[in-house]
Jmol script that loads the backbone (N, CA, C; Angstrom):
load data "model"
ATOM      1  N   MET A   1      27.920  11.231  -0.319  1.00  0.00           N
ATOM      2  CA  MET A   1      27.864   9.323   0.268  1.00  0.00           C
ATOM      3  C   MET A   1      26.877   9.255   1.673  1.00  0.00           C
ATOM      4  N   ALA A   2      25.825   8.326   1.455  1.00  0.00           N
ATOM      5  CA  ALA A   2      24.906   8.087   3.199  1.00  0.00           C
ATOM      6  C   ALA A   2      25.508   7.598   3.870  1.00  0.00           C
ATOM      7  N   ASP A   3      25.302   7.723   5.285  1.00  0.00           N
ATOM      8  CA  ASP A   3      25.672   7.136   6.698  1.00  0.00           C
ATOM      9  C   ASP A   3      25.770   5.790   6.368  1.00  0.00           C
ATOM     10  N   PRO A   4      26.172   4.749   6.249  1.00  0.00           N
ATOM     11  CA  PRO A   4      26.369   3.169   6.288  1.00  0.00           C
ATOM     12  C   PRO A   4      25.251   2.225   7.496  1.00  0.00           C
ATOM     13  N   LEU A   5      24.757   3.412   8.616  1.00  0.00           N
ATOM     14  CA  LEU A   5      23.699   2.778   9.642  1.00  0.00           C
ATOM     15  C   LEU A   5      22.407   3.216   8.661  1.00  0.00           C
ATOM     16  N   ASP A   6      22.427   4.517   7.890  1.00  0.00           N
ATOM     17  CA  ASP A   6      20.940   5.351   7.322  1.00  0.00           C
ATOM     18  C   ASP A   6      20.737   3.991   6.760  1.00  0.00           C
ATOM     19  N   THR A   7      22.106   3.551   5.437  1.00  0.00           N
ATOM     20  CA  THR A   7      21.787   2.421   4.337  1.00  0.00           C
ATOM     21  C   THR A   7      21.348   1.266   5.036  1.00  0.00           C
ATOM     22  N   VAL A   8      21.561   0.839   6.670  1.00  0.00           N
ATOM     23  CA  VAL A   8      20.817  -0.728   6.938  1.00  0.00           C
ATOM     24  C   VAL A   8      19.573   0.171   7.673  1.00  0.00           C
ATOM     25  N   PHE A   9      19.246   0.712   8.518  1.00  0.00           N
ATOM     26  CA  PHE A   9      18.085   0.849   8.613  1.00  0.00           C
ATOM     27  C   PHE A   9      17.172   1.576   7.731  1.00  0.00           C
ATOM     28  N   SER A  10      17.366   1.630   6.139  1.00  0.00           N
ATOM     29  CA  SER A  10      16.755   1.944   5.586  1.00  0.00           C
ATOM     30  C   SER A  10      16.342   0.583   4.925  1.00  0.00           C
ATOM     31  N   ALA A  11      17.431   0.048   4.703  1.00  0.00           N
ATOM     32  CA  ALA A  11      16.755  -1.483   3.455  1.00  0.00           C
ATOM     33  C   ALA A  11      15.821  -1.976   4.638  1.00  0.00           C
ATOM     34  N   LEU A  12      16.211  -2.191   6.356  1.00  0.00           N
ATOM     35  CA  LEU A  12      15.056  -2.984   7.174  1.00  0.00           C
ATOM     36  C   LEU A  12      14.096  -1.914   7.072  1.00  0.00           C
ATOM     37  N   ALA A  13      13.553  -1.235   7.276  1.00  0.00           N
ATOM     38  CA  ALA A  13      12.501  -0.163   6.905  1.00  0.00           C
ATOM     39  C   ALA A  13      11.063  -0.870   6.624  1.00  0.00           C
ATOM     40  N   ASP A  14      11.674  -2.397   5.627  1.00  0.00           N
ATOM     41  CA  ASP A  14      10.606  -2.479   4.540  1.00  0.00           C
ATOM     42  C   ASP A  14      10.420  -3.578   4.960  1.00  0.00           C
ATOM     43  N   PRO A  15       8.961  -4.815   5.266  1.00  0.00           N
ATOM     44  CA  PRO A  15       8.607  -5.995   5.593  1.00  0.00           C
ATOM     45  C   PRO A  15       9.052  -7.378   4.559  1.00  0.00           C
ATOM     46  N   THR A  16       9.122  -6.633   2.556  1.00  0.00           N
ATOM     47  CA  THR A  16       9.755  -7.784   2.737  1.00  0.00           C
ATOM     48  C   THR A  16      10.908  -7.782   2.544  1.00  0.00           C
ATOM     49  N   ARG A  17      11.903  -7.443   2.567  1.00  0.00           N
ATOM     50  CA  ARG A  17      13.354  -7.232   3.136  1.00  0.00           C
ATOM     51  C   ARG A  17      13.352  -8.274   3.987  1.00  0.00           C
ATOM     52  N   ARG A  18      13.108  -7.914   5.522  1.00  0.00           N
ATOM     53  CA  ARG A  18      12.658  -8.192   6.206  1.00  0.00           C
ATOM     54  C   ARG A  18      12.334  -9.827   6.409  1.00  0.00           C
ATOM     55  N   ALA A  19      11.825  -9.878   5.344  1.00  0.00           N
ATOM     56  CA  ALA A  19      10.674 -11.197   5.207  1.00  0.00           C
ATOM     57  C   ALA A  19      12.004 -12.056   4.990  1.00  0.00           C
ATOM     58  N   ILE A  20      12.879 -10.953   3.362  1.00  0.00           N
ATOM     59  CA  ILE A  20      14.090 -12.253   2.988  1.00  0.00           C
ATOM     60  C   ILE A  20      15.056 -12.416   3.338  1.00  0.00           C
ATOM     61  N   LEU A  21      15.463 -11.726   4.626  1.00  0.00           N
ATOM     62  CA  LEU A  21      17.002 -11.529   4.970  1.00  0.00           C
ATOM     63  C   LEU A  21      16.466 -12.813   6.639  1.00  0.00           C
ATOM     64  N   THR A  22      14.968 -12.591   7.350  1.00  0.00           N
ATOM     65  CA  THR A  22      14.687 -14.595   7.506  1.00  0.00           C
ATOM     66  C   THR A  22      14.805 -15.599   7.089  1.00  0.00           C
ATOM     67  N   MET A  23      13.973 -15.308   5.668  1.00  0.00           N
ATOM     68  CA  MET A  23      14.776 -16.838   5.061  1.00  0.00           C
ATOM     69  C   MET A  23      15.679 -17.138   4.876  1.00  0.00           C
ATOM     70  N   LEU A  24      16.663 -16.445   4.594  1.00  0.00           N
ATOM     71  CA  LEU A  24      18.036 -16.389   4.990  1.00  0.00           C
ATOM     72  C   LEU A  24      18.795 -16.681   5.970  1.00  0.00           C
ATOM     73  N   LEU A  25      18.362 -17.248   7.045  1.00  0.00           N
ATOM     74  CA  LEU A  25      18.687 -17.018   8.522  1.00  0.00           C
ATOM     75  C   LEU A  25      19.069 -18.808   8.612  1.00  0.00           C
ATOM     76  N   GLU A  26      18.305 -18.994   7.563  1.00  0.00           N
ATOM     77  CA  GLU A  26      18.295 -20.548   7.668  1.00  0.00           C
ATOM     78  C   GLU A  26      19.540 -21.399   6.678  1.00  0.00           C
ATOM     79  N   ASP A  27      20.097 -20.411   5.313  1.00  0.00           N
ATOM     80  CA  ASP A  27      21.032 -21.387   4.654  1.00  0.00           C
ATOM     81  C   ASP A  27      20.362 -20.102   3.424  1.00  0.00           C
ATOM     82  N   ASP A  28      21.266 -20.421   2.570  1.00  0.00           N
ATOM     83  CA  ASP A  28      21.610 -19.599   0.790  1.00  0.00           C
ATOM     84  C   ASP A  28      20.305 -19.926   0.072  1.00  0.00           C
ATOM     85  N   MET A  29      20.546 -19.294  -0.353  1.00  0.00           N
ATOM     86  CA  MET A  29      19.280 -19.347  -1.645  1.00  0.00           C
ATOM     87  C   MET A  29      19.123 -18.827  -2.605  1.00  0.00           C
ATOM     88  N   ALA A  30      18.992 -19.447  -4.222  1.00  0.00           N
ATOM     89  CA  ALA A  30      18.674 -18.767  -5.073  1.00  0.00           C
ATOM     90  C   ALA A  30      17.955 -18.216  -5.163  1.00  0.00           C
ATOM     91  N   VAL A  31      17.860 -17.298  -6.076  1.00  0.00           N
ATOM     92  CA  VAL A  31      16.972 -15.487  -5.977  1.00  0.00           C
ATOM     93  C   VAL A  31      15.828 -16.344  -6.771  1.00  0.00           C
ATOM     94  N   THR A  32      15.520 -16.976  -7.331  1.00  0.00           N
ATOM     95  CA  THR A  32      13.946 -17.561  -7.822  1.00  0.00           C
ATOM     96  C   THR A  32      13.219 -18.745  -6.571  1.00  0.00           C
ATOM     97  N   ASP A  33      14.167 -19.172  -5.669  1.00  0.00           N
ATOM     98  CA  ASP A  33      13.585 -19.153  -4.410  1.00  0.00           C
ATOM     99  C   ASP A  33      13.291 -18.424  -3.256  1.00  0.00           C
ATOM    100  N   VAL A  34      14.486 -17.478  -3.332  1.00  0.00           N
ATOM    101  CA  VAL A  34      14.216 -16.197  -2.928  1.00  0.00           C
ATOM    102  C   VAL A  34      12.828 -15.778  -3.643  1.00  0.00           C
ATOM    103  N   ALA A  35      12.634 -15.800  -4.639  1.00  0.00           N
ATOM    104  CA  ALA A  35      10.955 -15.376  -4.973  1.00  0.00           C
ATOM    105  C   ALA A  35       9.720 -15.636  -4.960  1.00  0.00           C
ATOM    106  N   GLU A  36      10.185 -17.272  -4.413  1.00  0.00           N
ATOM    107  CA  GLU A  36       9.022 -18.139  -4.508  1.00  0.00           C
ATOM    108  C   GLU A  36       7.413 -17.727  -4.315  1.00  0.00           C
ATOM    109  N   PRO A  37       7.839 -17.002  -2.682  1.00  0.00           N
ATOM    110  CA  PRO A  37       6.839 -16.633  -1.614  1.00  0.00           C
ATOM    111  C   PRO A  37       5.972 -16.127  -1.338  1.00  0.00           C
ATOM    112  N   PHE A  38       6.745 -14.777  -2.594  1.00  0.00           N
ATOM    113  CA  PHE A  38       5.742 -13.638  -3.208  1.00  0.00           C
ATOM    114  C   PHE A  38       5.216 -13.199  -4.005  1.00  0.00           C
ATOM    115  N   GLU A  39       4.590 -12.542  -3.600  1.00  0.00           N
ATOM    116  CA  GLU A  39       2.653 -12.401  -4.573  1.00  0.00           C
ATOM    117  C   GLU A  39       3.505 -11.055  -5.472  1.00  0.00           C
ATOM    118  N   MET A  40       4.528 -11.270  -5.955  1.00  0.00           N
ATOM    119  CA  MET A  40       5.585  -9.986  -6.894  1.00  0.00           C
ATOM    120  C   MET A  40       6.069 -10.581  -8.237  1.00  0.00           C
ATOM    121  N   SER A  41       6.716  -9.646  -9.016  1.00  0.00           N
ATOM    122  CA  SER A  41       7.179 -10.382 -10.110  1.00  0.00           C
ATOM    123  C   SER A  41       8.981 -10.170  -9.890  1.00  0.00           C
ATOM    124  N   LEU A  42      10.024 -11.416 -10.419  1.00  0.00           N
ATOM    125  CA  LEU A  42      10.950 -11.687 -10.155  1.00  0.00           C
ATOM    126  C   LEU A  42      11.502 -10.270 -10.518  1.00  0.00           C
ATOM    127  N   ALA A  43      11.165  -9.020 -10.883  1.00  0.00           N
ATOM    128  CA  ALA A  43      12.144  -8.034 -11.602  1.00  0.00           C
ATOM    129  C   ALA A  43      11.880  -7.278  -9.998  1.00  0.00           C
ATOM    130  N   ALA A  44      11.084  -7.111  -9.384  1.00  0.00           N
ATOM    131  CA  ALA A  44      10.610  -6.751  -7.780  1.00  0.00           C
ATOM    132  C   ALA A  44      11.320  -7.192  -6.464  1.00  0.00           C
ATOM    133  N   ILE A  45      11.472  -8.880  -6.810  1.00  0.00           N
ATOM    134  CA  ILE A  45      11.922  -9.295  -5.668  1.00  0.00           C
ATOM    135  C   ILE A  45      13.789  -8.722  -5.921  1.00  0.00           C
ATOM    136  N   SER A  46      14.226  -8.569  -6.919  1.00  0.00           N
ATOM    137  CA  SER A  46      16.027  -8.112  -7.713  1.00  0.00           C
ATOM    138  C   SER A  46      15.975  -7.179  -6.946  1.00  0.00           C
ATOM    139  N   LYS A  47      14.861  -6.303  -6.977  1.00  0.00           N
ATOM    140  CA  LYS A  47      15.327  -4.377  -6.654  1.00  0.00           C
ATOM    141  C   LYS A  47      15.395  -4.768  -4.519  1.00  0.00           C
ATOM    142  N   HIS A  48      13.876  -5.886  -4.112  1.00  0.00           N
ATOM    143  CA  HIS A  48      14.711  -6.051  -2.776  1.00  0.00           C
ATOM    144  C   HIS A  48      15.863  -6.363  -3.063  1.00  0.00           C
ATOM    145  N   LEU A  49      16.721  -7.059  -3.439  1.00  0.00           N
ATOM    146  CA  LEU A  49      17.792  -7.963  -3.475  1.00  0.00           C
ATOM    147  C   LEU A  49      18.781  -7.097  -3.566  1.00  0.00           C
ATOM    148  N   THR A  50      18.902  -6.020  -4.318  1.00  0.00           N
ATOM    149  CA  THR A  50      20.400  -4.947  -5.093  1.00  0.00           C
ATOM    150  C   THR A  50      20.009  -4.184  -3.264  1.00  0.00           C
ATOM    151  N   ILE A  51      19.151  -3.597  -3.540  1.00  0.00           N
ATOM    152  CA  ILE A  51      19.109  -2.397  -1.543  1.00  0.00           C
ATOM    153  C   ILE A  51      20.202  -3.166  -0.529  1.00  0.00           C
ATOM    154  N   LEU A  52      19.301  -4.934  -0.052  1.00  0.00           N
ATOM    155  CA  LEU A  52      20.348  -5.959   0.838  1.00  0.00           C
ATOM    156  C   LEU A  52      21.309  -5.822   0.114  1.00  0.00           C
ATOM    157  N   THR A  53      21.750  -5.577  -0.580  1.00  0.00           N
ATOM    158  CA  THR A  53      23.218  -6.144  -1.232  1.00  0.00           C
ATOM    159  C   THR A  53      24.375  -4.688  -0.581  1.00  0.00           C
ATOM    160  N   ARG A  54      23.522  -3.858  -1.741  1.00  0.00           N
ATOM    161  CA  ARG A  54      23.959  -2.331  -1.426  1.00  0.00           C
ATOM    162  C   ARG A  54      23.997  -1.748   0.266  1.00  0.00           C
ATOM    163  N   ALA A  55      23.600  -2.455   1.265  1.00  0.00           N
ATOM    164  CA  ALA A  55      23.349  -2.194   2.851  1.00  0.00           C
ATOM    165  C   ALA A  55      24.299  -3.222   3.285  1.00  0.00           C
ATOM    166  N   GLY A  56      24.676  -3.841   2.534  1.00  0.00           N
ATOM    167  CA  GLY A  56      25.976  -5.139   3.398  1.00  0.00           C
ATOM    168  C   GLY A  56      25.190  -6.254   4.117  1.00  0.00           C
ATOM    169  N   LEU A  57      23.987  -6.368   3.931  1.00  0.00           N
ATOM    170  CA  LEU A  57      23.061  -7.583   4.637  1.00  0.00           C
ATOM    171  C   LEU A  57      23.662  -8.553   4.645  1.00  0.00           C
ATOM    172  N   ILE A  58      23.485  -8.328   2.980  1.00  0.00           N
ATOM    173  CA  ILE A  58      23.377 -10.284   2.126  1.00  0.00           C
ATOM    174  C   ILE A  58      24.166  -9.693   0.963  1.00  0.00           C
ATOM    175  N   GLN A  59      25.057 -11.632   0.466  1.00  0.00           N
ATOM    176  CA  GLN A  59      26.054 -11.092  -0.446  1.00  0.00           C
ATOM    177  C   GLN A  59      25.359 -12.608  -1.746  1.00  0.00           C
ATOM    178  N   GLN A  60      25.500 -11.635  -2.791  1.00  0.00           N
ATOM    179  CA  GLN A  60      24.808 -12.448  -3.990  1.00  0.00           C
ATOM    180  C   GLN A  60      26.175 -13.153  -4.962  1.00  0.00           C
ATOM    181  N   GLU A  61      26.162 -14.232  -5.020  1.00  0.00           N
ATOM    182  CA  GLU A  61      27.045 -15.093  -6.245  1.00  0.00           C
ATOM    183  C   GLU A  61      26.687 -15.861  -7.399  1.00  0.00           C
ATOM    184  N   LYS A  62      27.319 -15.972  -8.032  1.00  0.00           N
ATOM    185  CA  LYS A  62      26.737 -16.505  -9.244  1.00  0.00           C
ATOM    186  C   LYS A  62      26.891 -18.047  -9.505  1.00  0.00           C
ATOM    187  N   ARG A  63      26.678 -19.226  -9.286  1.00  0.00           N
ATOM    188  CA  ARG A  63      27.469 -20.484  -9.249  1.00  0.00           C
ATOM    189  C   ARG A  63      26.551 -20.773 -10.624  1.00  0.00           C
ATOM    190  N   GLY A  64      27.193 -20.536 -11.998  1.00  0.00           N
ATOM    191  CA  GLY A  64      26.366 -21.454 -12.867  1.00  0.00           C
ATOM    192  C   GLY A  64      25.601 -20.393 -13.426  1.00  0.00           C
ATOM    193  N   ARG A  65      24.682 -20.682 -13.869  1.00  0.00           N
ATOM    194  CA  ARG A  65      23.733 -20.276 -14.498  1.00  0.00           C
ATOM    195  C   ARG A  65      22.836 -19.214 -12.881  1.00  0.00           C
ATOM    196  N   VAL A  66      23.047 -20.004 -11.991  1.00  0.00           N
ATOM    197  CA  VAL A  66      21.758 -19.262 -10.841  1.00  0.00           C
ATOM    198  C   VAL A  66      23.127 -18.310  -9.516  1.00  0.00           C
ATOM    199  N   LYS A  67      22.015 -17.256  -9.969  1.00  0.00           N
ATOM    200  CA  LYS A  67      22.508 -16.191  -8.544  1.00  0.00           C
ATOM    201  C   LYS A  67      21.611 -17.134  -7.092  1.00  0.00           C
ATOM    202  N   TRP A  68      22.686 -16.814  -6.118  1.00  0.00           N
ATOM    203  CA  TRP A  68      23.001 -17.275  -4.965  1.00  0.00           C
ATOM    204  C   TRP A  68      22.943 -16.268  -4.271  1.00  0.00           C
ATOM    205  N   CYS A  69      22.001 -16.094  -2.952  1.00  0.00           N
ATOM    206  CA  CYS A  69      21.670 -14.925  -2.273  1.00  0.00           C
ATOM    207  C   CYS A  69      22.065 -15.871  -0.637  1.00  0.00           C
ATOM    208  N   LYS A  70      23.214 -14.805   0.176  1.00  0.00           N
ATOM    209  CA  LYS A  70      23.579 -15.645   1.242  1.00  0.00           C
ATOM    210  C   LYS A  70      23.658 -14.521   2.695  1.00  0.00           C
ATOM    211  N   LEU A  71      23.252 -14.475   3.600  1.00  0.00           N
ATOM    212  CA  LEU A  71      23.162 -13.899   3.849  1.00  0.00           C
ATOM    213  C   LEU A  71      24.288 -13.537   5.099  1.00  0.00           C
ATOM    214  N   ASP A  72      25.034 -11.825   5.584  1.00  0.00           N
ATOM    215  CA  ASP A  72      25.737 -11.835   5.801  1.00  0.00           C
ATOM    216  C   ASP A  72      26.200 -11.953   7.746  1.00  0.00           C
ATOM    217  N   PRO A  73      26.726 -12.645   7.868  1.00  0.00           N
ATOM    218  CA  PRO A  73      26.801 -12.192   9.387  1.00  0.00           C
ATOM    219  C   PRO A  73      27.032 -11.371  10.498  1.00  0.00           C
ATOM    220  N   ASP A  74      28.028 -10.761   9.402  1.00  0.00           N
ATOM    221  CA  ASP A  74      28.609  -9.269  10.404  1.00  0.00           C
ATOM    222  C   ASP A  74      27.570  -8.626   9.841  1.00  0.00           C
ATOM    223  N   ALA A  75      26.728  -8.879   8.826  1.00  0.00           N
ATOM    224  CA  ALA A  75      26.162  -6.949   8.906  1.00  0.00           C
ATOM    225  C   ALA A  75      25.203  -6.029   9.335  1.00  0.00           C
ATOM    226  N   MET A  76      24.836  -6.782  10.173  1.00  0.00           N
ATOM    227  CA  MET A  76      24.102  -6.215  11.703  1.00  0.00           C
ATOM    228  C   MET A  76      24.781  -5.680  12.560  1.00  0.00           C
ATOM    229  N   ARG A  77      25.730  -5.983  12.926  1.00  0.00           N
ATOM    230  CA  ARG A  77      26.243  -5.872  13.801  1.00  0.00           C
ATOM    231  C   ARG A  77      26.822  -3.241  14.449  1.00  0.00           C
ATOM    232  N   ALA A  78      27.057  -3.197  13.403  1.00  0.00           N
ATOM    233  CA  ALA A  78      27.041  -2.267  13.881  1.00  0.00           C
ATOM    234  C   ALA A  78      25.342  -1.654  14.700  1.00  0.00           C
ATOM    235  N   ALA A  79      24.664  -1.674  14.151  1.00  0.00           N
ATOM    236  CA  ALA A  79      22.832  -1.998  14.125  1.00  0.00           C
ATOM    237  C   ALA A  79      22.709  -1.919  14.797  1.00  0.00           C
ATOM    238  N   SER A  80      22.985  -3.018  14.794  1.00  0.00           N
ATOM    239  CA  SER A  80      22.493  -3.999  16.741  1.00  0.00           C
ATOM    240  C   SER A  80      23.891  -3.012  18.394  1.00  0.00           C
ATOM    241  N   VAL A  81      24.855  -2.541  17.221  1.00  0.00           N
ATOM    242  CA  VAL A  81      25.434  -1.833  18.102  1.00  0.00           C
ATOM    243  C   VAL A  81      24.614  -0.680  18.637  1.00  0.00           C
ATOM    244  N   TRP A  82      24.562  -0.360  17.835  1.00  0.00           N
ATOM    245  CA  TRP A  82      24.123   1.559  17.919  1.00  0.00           C
ATOM    246  C   TRP A  82      22.486   1.337  19.173  1.00  0.00           C
ATOM    247  N   MET A  83      21.181   0.379  18.194  1.00  0.00           N
ATOM    248  CA  MET A  83      20.137  -0.131  19.253  1.00  0.00           C
ATOM    249  C   MET A  83      20.546  -0.903  20.793  1.00  0.00           C
ATOM    250  N   GLN A  84      21.687  -1.016  20.859  1.00  0.00           N
ATOM    251  CA  GLN A  84      21.889  -0.919  22.768  1.00  0.00           C
ATOM    252  C   GLN A  84      22.199  -0.469  23.425  1.00  0.00           C
ATOM    253  N   GLY A  85      22.845   0.413  22.942  1.00  0.00           N
ATOM    254  CA  GLY A  85      23.307   1.815  23.874  1.00  0.00           C
ATOM    255  C   GLY A  85      22.029   2.012  24.096  1.00  0.00           C
ATOM    256  N   PHE A  86      20.539   1.725  23.193  1.00  0.00           N
ATOM    257  CA  PHE A  86      19.153   2.224  23.866  1.00  0.00           C
ATOM    258  C   PHE A  86      18.883   1.396  25.244  1.00  0.00           C
ATOM    259  N   GLY A  87      19.616   0.412  24.869  1.00  0.00           N
ATOM    260  CA  GLY A  87      19.018  -1.089  26.348  1.00  0.00           C
ATOM    261  C   GLY A  87      19.740  -0.239  27.602  1.00  0.00           C
ATOM    262  N   GLN A  88      19.894   0.940  27.982  1.00  0.00           N
ATOM    263  CA  GLN A  88      20.411   1.161  29.245  1.00  0.00           C
ATOM    264  C   GLN A  88      19.316   1.430  29.615  1.00  0.00           C
ATOM    265  N   PHE A  89      18.653   2.165  29.737  1.00  0.00           N
ATOM    266  CA  PHE A  89      17.127   2.973  30.092  1.00  0.00           C
ATOM    267  C   PHE A  89      16.384   1.173  30.513  1.00  0.00           C
ATOM    268  N   GLU A  90      15.909   1.323  31.983  1.00  0.00           N
ATOM    269  CA  GLU A  90      15.331   0.189  32.467  1.00  0.00           C
ATOM    270  C   GLU A  90      13.069   0.870  31.989  1.00  0.00           C
ATOM    271  N   PRO A  91      12.414   0.048  30.953  1.00  0.00           N
ATOM    272  CA  PRO A  91      11.906  -0.001  30.491  1.00  0.00           C
ATOM    273  C   PRO A  91      10.415   0.917  31.363  1.00  0.00           C
ATOM    274  N   VAL A  92       9.746   1.107  31.206  1.00  0.00           N
ATOM    275  CA  VAL A  92       8.737   1.757  32.028  1.00  0.00           C
ATOM    276  C   VAL A  92       7.305   0.968  32.115  1.00  0.00           C
ATOM    277  N   ASN A  93       7.586   0.433  33.387  1.00  0.00           N
ATOM    278  CA  ASN A  93       5.412   0.065  33.436  1.00  0.00           C
ATOM    279  C   ASN A  93       5.183   1.269  34.024  1.00  0.00           C
ATOM    280  N   LEU A  94       3.941   0.996  33.110  1.00  0.00           N
ATOM    281  CA  LEU A  94       2.695   2.752  33.491  1.00  0.00           C
ATOM    282  C   LEU A  94       2.109   1.610  34.093  1.00  0.00           C
ATOM    283  N   ASP A  95       1.222   1.182  34.266  1.00  0.00           N
ATOM    284  CA  ASP A  95       0.661   0.102  35.252  1.00  0.00           C
ATOM    285  C   ASP A  95       1.244   0.580  36.865  1.00  0.00           C
ATOM    286  N   ALA A  96       2.292   0.848  36.966  1.00  0.00           N
ATOM    287  CA  ALA A  96       2.575   0.517  37.668  1.00  0.00           C
ATOM    288  C   ALA A  96       2.627   1.818  38.752  1.00  0.00           C
ATOM    289  N   PHE A  97       2.969   2.558  36.860  1.00  0.00           N
ATOM    290  CA  PHE A  97       3.562   4.144  37.829  1.00  0.00           C
ATOM    291  C   PHE A  97       2.242   4.937  38.274  1.00  0.00           C
ATOM    292  N   GLU A  98       1.270   4.106  37.443  1.00  0.00           N
ATOM    293  CA  GLU A  98      -0.476   5.152  37.107  1.00  0.00           C
ATOM    294  C   GLU A  98      -0.888   4.471  38.213  1.00  0.00           C
ATOM    295  N   ARG A  99      -0.342   3.671  39.203  1.00  0.00           N
ATOM    296  CA  ARG A  99      -1.013   3.199  40.040  1.00  0.00           C
ATOM    297  C   ARG A  99      -0.436   4.410  41.575  1.00  0.00           C
ATOM    298  N   PHE A 100       0.800   4.195  41.052  1.00  0.00           N
ATOM    299  CA  PHE A 100       1.537   5.412  42.312  1.00  0.00           C
ATOM    300  C   PHE A 100       1.344   6.183  42.505  1.00  0.00           C
ATOM    301  N   LEU A 101       0.715   7.050  41.102  1.00  0.00           N
ATOM    302  CA  LEU A 101       0.535   8.234  41.099  1.00  0.00           C
ATOM    303  C   LEU A 101      -1.418   8.263  41.788  1.00  0.00           C
ATOM    304  N   ALA A 102      -1.681   7.184  41.709  1.00  0.00           N
ATOM    305  CA  ALA A 102      -3.161   7.430  42.073  1.00  0.00           C
ATOM    306  C   ALA A 102      -2.917   7.326  44.315  1.00  0.00           C
ATOM    307  N   SER A 103      -1.585   6.787  44.422  1.00  0.00           N
ATOM    308  CA  SER A 103      -1.866   6.855  45.638  1.00  0.00           C
ATOM    309  C   SER A 103      -1.028   8.079  46.466  1.00  0.00           C
ATOM    310  N   GLU A 104      -0.307   8.472  45.443  1.00  0.00           N
ATOM    311  CA  GLU A 104       0.302   9.494  46.510  1.00  0.00           C
ATOM    312  C   GLU A 104      -0.720  10.682  45.567  1.00  0.00           C
ATOM    313  N   LEU A 105      -1.314  11.005  44.841  1.00  0.00           N
ATOM    314  CA  LEU A 105      -2.148  12.203  44.274  1.00  0.00           C
ATOM    315  C   LEU A 105      -3.309  12.118  44.948  1.00  0.00           C
ATOM    316  N   PRO A 106      -4.111  13.496  45.704  1.00  0.00           N
ATOM    317  CA  PRO A 106      -4.752  13.699  46.329  1.00  0.00           C
ATOM    318  C   PRO A 106      -6.574  13.421  44.742  1.00  0.00           C
ATOM    319  N   ASP A 107      -7.403  12.577  44.750  1.00  0.00           N
ATOM    320  CA  ASP A 107      -8.293  12.364  44.090  1.00  0.00           C
ATOM    321  C   ASP A 107      -8.783  13.967  43.795  1.00  0.00           C
ATOM    322  N   ARG A 108      -9.545  14.267  42.516  1.00  0.00           N
ATOM    323  CA  ARG A 108      -9.876  15.690  42.302  1.00  0.00           C
ATOM    324  C   ARG A 108     -10.988  14.873  41.925  1.00  0.00           C
ATOM    325  N   GLN A 109     -11.811  15.035  42.109  1.00  0.00           N
ATOM    326  CA  GLN A 109     -13.007  15.531  41.810  1.00  0.00           C
ATOM    327  C   GLN A 109     -14.425  16.658  42.146  1.00  0.00           C
ATOM    328  N   ALA A 110     -14.155  16.711  41.050  1.00  0.00           N
ATOM    329  CA  ALA A 110     -15.238  18.545  40.958  1.00  0.00           C
ATOM    330  C   ALA A 110     -16.278  18.947  41.896  1.00  0.00           C
TER     331      ALA A 110
END
end "model"
wireframe off; spacefill off
backbone 0.3
color backbone group
């Protein structure tokens, strides 16, 4: 069985799925409403929603005849914690580093 973190990152790798998650930040949506802005079939959107559901990023439930999608607020916690582990390193300012090297190293002219 795949690592849950691998499943989440795999689901997030697709731009359509990321767009769907962004839409669901606003509110729960019916599957047909999720599909509306995309130029793909309802079946293709359903496949994306299945992947997001298996990754635990969304939940789907049937209300009457309509299937609704809802963002799981805790779904990305493990991924977020994993990514924050890399936040301990300061970003390198390459321009400042280049200026430092230029001031410290003698010019090499052939």
